[in-house]
C-alpha positions as CSV (number, residue, x, y, z in Angstrom):
1,X,-0.1,0.3,0.0
2,X,1.1,3.5,-0.8
3,X,1.5,5.7,1.9
4,X,2.2,9.0,0.4
5,X,0.0,11.3,-1.4
6,X,2.9,12.8,-3.9
7,X,3.4,16.2,-4.4
8,X,2.1,17.6,-1.2
9,X,4.4,15.4,1.1
10,X,1.1,14.5,3.7
11,X,2.2,10.5,4.4
12,X,0.0,8.2,6.4
13,X,1.6,6.4,9.4
14,X,0.2,4.2,11.4
15,X,1.5,4.9,15.1
16,X,0.7,2.8,17.9
17,X,-0.7,5.4,21.1
18,X,-2.4,5.1,24.0
19,X,-2.9,8.2,26.4
20,X,-2.6,7.4,29.8
21,X,-3.2,9.8,32.5
22,X,-0.4,10.6,35.2
23,X,-1.1,13.8,37.7
24,X,1.8,15.2,35.6
25,X,-0.5,15.7,32.5
26,X,-0.8,13.0,29.4
27,X,1.7,10.7,28.4
28,X,2.0,8.6,25.3
29,X,2.7,4.9,26.2
30,X,2.5,2.1,24.2
31,X,-0.7,-0.3,24.0
32,X,-3.0,-1.9,20.9
33,X,-4.8,1.2,20.3
34,X,-4.0,1.8,16.6
35,X,-4.6,4.7,15.3
36,X,-4.2,6.4,11.1
37,X,-2.4,9.6,11.3
38,X,-1.7,12.7,8.6
39,X,1.8,13.5,8.6
40,X,2.3,17.4,8.0
41,X,6.0,17.5,7.5
42,X,9.0,15.9,7.8
43,X,11.6,18.8,8.7
44,X,14.8,16.6,9.2
45,X,16.0,13.0,9.6
46,X,14.7,12.7,13.4
47,X,11.3,14.3,13.7
48,X,8.0,13.9,12.2
49,X,5.0,16.4,12.7
50,X,1.5,15.2,12.6
51,X,-1.4,17.4,11.3
52,X,-2.6,17.5,14.6
53,X,0.9,19.5,15.5
54,X,1.9,16.1,17.5
55,X,5.8,16.5,17.1
56,X,7.1,12.8,17.3
57,X,11.0,12.5,18.1
58,X,13.0,9.2,17.1
59,X,14.5,8.5,20.6
60,X,18.0,7.8,21.3
61,X,19.6,9.6,18.0
62,X,20.4,12.8,16.3
63,X,20.6,13.9,12.6
64,X,22.3,16.7,11.1
65,X,20.1,19.9,11.2
66,X,18.2,21.3,8.5
67,X,18.0,25.0,7.8
68,X,15.7,26.7,9.9
69,X,15.5,30.6,10.9
70,X,19.5,32.2,10.8
71,X,20.8,28.3,11.4
72,X,22.5,26.8,8.0
73,X,22.2,23.9,6.7
74,X,24.7,20.8,8.2
75,X,26.3,18.3,6.2
76,X,24.1,15.3,5.6
77,X,20.6,16.8,6.4
78,X,19.1,15.9,3.4
79,X,20.1,12.5,3.1
80,X,18.9,11.7,6.4
81,X,15.6,13.3,5.9
82,X,15.0,11.7,2.6
83,X,15.7,8.4,4.5
84,X,12.9,9.1,7.0
85,X,10.7,10.1,4.3
86,X,11.3,7.0,2.6
87,X,10.4,4.6,5.6
88,X,7.4,7.1,6.5
89,X,6.2,6.1,3.2
90,X,6.8,2.7,3.7
91,X,4.4,2.2,6.6
92,X,6.5,3.2,9.1
93,X,5.0,2.6,12.8
94,X,6.0,4.6,15.9
95,X,5.5,3.4,19.1
96,X,6.2,6.3,21.8
97,X,8.9,5.0,24.4
98,X,8.0,4.6,28.4
99,X,10.1,8.1,28.7
100,X,7.3,9.8,27.3
101,X,8.0,13.3,26.3
102,X,11.0,15.3,26.4
103,X,11.6,19.2,27.6
104,X,10.0,20.6,24.1
105,X,6.8,18.5,24.3
106,X,7.9,16.3,21.7
107,X,7.1,12.6,21.6
108,X,9.9,10.2,22.0
109,X,9.2,7.2,20.0
110,X,11.3,4.2,18.5
111,X,10.2,3.6,14.7
112,X,9.7,0.0,13.1
113,X,9.2,-1.1,9.9
114,X,6.8,-4.1,8.6
115,X,9.5,-6.6,8.8
116,X,10.7,-5.3,12.5
117,X,13.6,-3.8,11.6
118,X,14.4,-0.7,14.3
119,X,14.1,2.7,12.3
120,X,16.2,4.4,15.3
121,X,18.8,1.9,14.5
122,X,19.0,1.2,11.1
123,X,19.8,5.6,10.8
124,X,22.6,5.3,12.9
125,X,23.8,1.9,11.3
126,X,23.6,3.9,7.9
127,X,25.4,6.8,9.1
128,X,22.7,8.9,8.4
129,X,22.2,9.9,12.5
130,X,24.4,9.7,15.3
131,X,23.8,7.9,18.9
132,X,22.3,10.8,21.6
133,X,22.6,9.1,24.8
134,X,20.1,10.3,27.9
135,X,20.5,9.4,31.4
136,X,16.5,8.2,31.8
137,X,16.6,6.0,28.3
138,X,16.8,2.2,28.7
139,X,20.3,1.1,28.7
140,X,19.9,-2.2,26.4
141,X,18.0,0.1,23.8
142,X,21.0,2.8,24.3
143,X,23.5,0.2,23.9
144,X,22.3,-1.0,21.0
145,X,22.3,2.1,19.1
146,X,26.2,2.3,20.4
147,X,26.5,-0.6,19.0
148,X,25.1,0.3,15.4
149,X,27.4,3.7,15.4
150,X,30.2,1.6,15.8
151,X,29.9,-0.8,13.5
152,X,29.1,2.4,10.9
153,X,32.2,4.0,11.7
154,X,34.4,1.2,11.1
155,X,33.2,0.7,8.1
156,X,32.8,4.2,6.8
157,X,29.3,4.7,6.1
158,X,27.2,7.9,5.4
159,X,28.7,10.8,6.6
160,X,31.1,8.9,9.0
161,X,34.4,9.3,6.2
162,X,34.1,13.3,6.6
163,X,33.3,13.7,9.9
164,X,36.4,11.7,11.0
165,X,38.7,13.0,8.1
166,X,38.3,17.1,9.1
167,X,41.0,18.6,10.6
168,X,39.2,19.0,13.7
169,X,39.0,14.8,14.3
170,X,42.2,14.7,15.1
171,X,41.8,17.3,18.1
172,X,41.2,16.5,21.7
173,X,37.7,16.8,23.2
174,X,36.3,17.3,26.9
175,X,33.6,15.4,27.8
176,X,31.1,15.2,30.2
177,X,30.5,11.7,32.0
178,X,27.1,12.9,33.7
179,X,25.6,14.3,30.2
180,X,27.4,12.4,28.2
181,X,28.2,15.5,25.6
182,X,31.5,16.5,24.5
183,X,32.7,19.6,24.1
184,X,35.5,21.5,22.1
185,X,38.6,22.3,24.9
186,X,37.6,26.1,25.0
187,X,33.9,25.8,25.0
188,X,32.5,27.8,27.9
189,X,29.7,25.0,28.8
190,X,32.8,22.3,28.8
191,X,34.5,24.8,30.8
192,X,32.0,24.5,33.4
193,X,32.0,20.9,34.1
194,X,33.0,19.8,37.3
195,X,35.9,17.7,37.6
196,X,34.8,14.7,38.9
197,X,32.6,14.3,36.0
198,X,35.3,15.3,33.1
199,X,36.5,12.7,30.4
200,X,39.6,13.6,28.0
201,X,39.1,11.9,24.4
202,X,42.5,12.0,21.8
203,X,39.9,12.3,19.0
204,X,36.6,12.9,17.6
205,X,36.6,9.4,16.8
206,X,37.2,8.3,20.4
207,X,34.2,10.5,21.8
208,X,32.0,8.7,19.2
209,X,33.1,5.8,19.9
210,X,32.4,6.0,23.8
211,X,28.9,7.3,23.2
212,X,29.3,10.8,24.0
213,X,27.4,13.3,21.7
214,X,28.7,16.5,20.6
215,X,27.7,19.7,22.4
216,X,25.2,22.1,20.3
217,X,26.8,24.9,21.1
218,X,30.3,24.4,20.0
219,X,29.8,21.5,17.6
220,X,32.0,20.3,14.9
221,X,29.7,19.4,12.5
222,X,30.2,20.9,9.2
223,X,27.9,23.2,7.0
224,X,26.2,21.3,4.0
């Protein structure tokens, strides 16, 4: 079945959703209640916006940013966005995580294809997304994504050949073991890291291989 009406970028997805009431509000969780929702927009490779303005964010990963506001487009952003669009058109199923929503109100979810493959993992393994750790995520889920990233790095898939061949790739970085973000040595946010939470990396490869994600303020990611 074709889930996309070409020319309008509106695609149909199957989302497994149930709303459970907690004292803090409404939280999405996995259940047997199926509904079909319209996709209004796919802004980048890890985010889907539904017609009712619900924003779904693929959990545990981050993809290069497309152009928005006054921010330039990052390298490999369109490749990642087109890959997610393709999976949505194939009838990708979104399953909200037990963590509910992030601080921006986006529904954190895992995406599955009809053959059972985890889209979050597929994007990382293909070098279209990198692992984005969070202390509240399932450790087994995080290990799975990190292994996929390590495989993609070793195989030189997707964006990794250019990222690991930049001049910045051989520079040292400072990691924060509490947030699992790494920073350029001069980054003011990195310099605020407590001594007990500091971890030093000799290269960009070492930081990504250890499961740390780049700081958004001092990111090393190149523009398109």
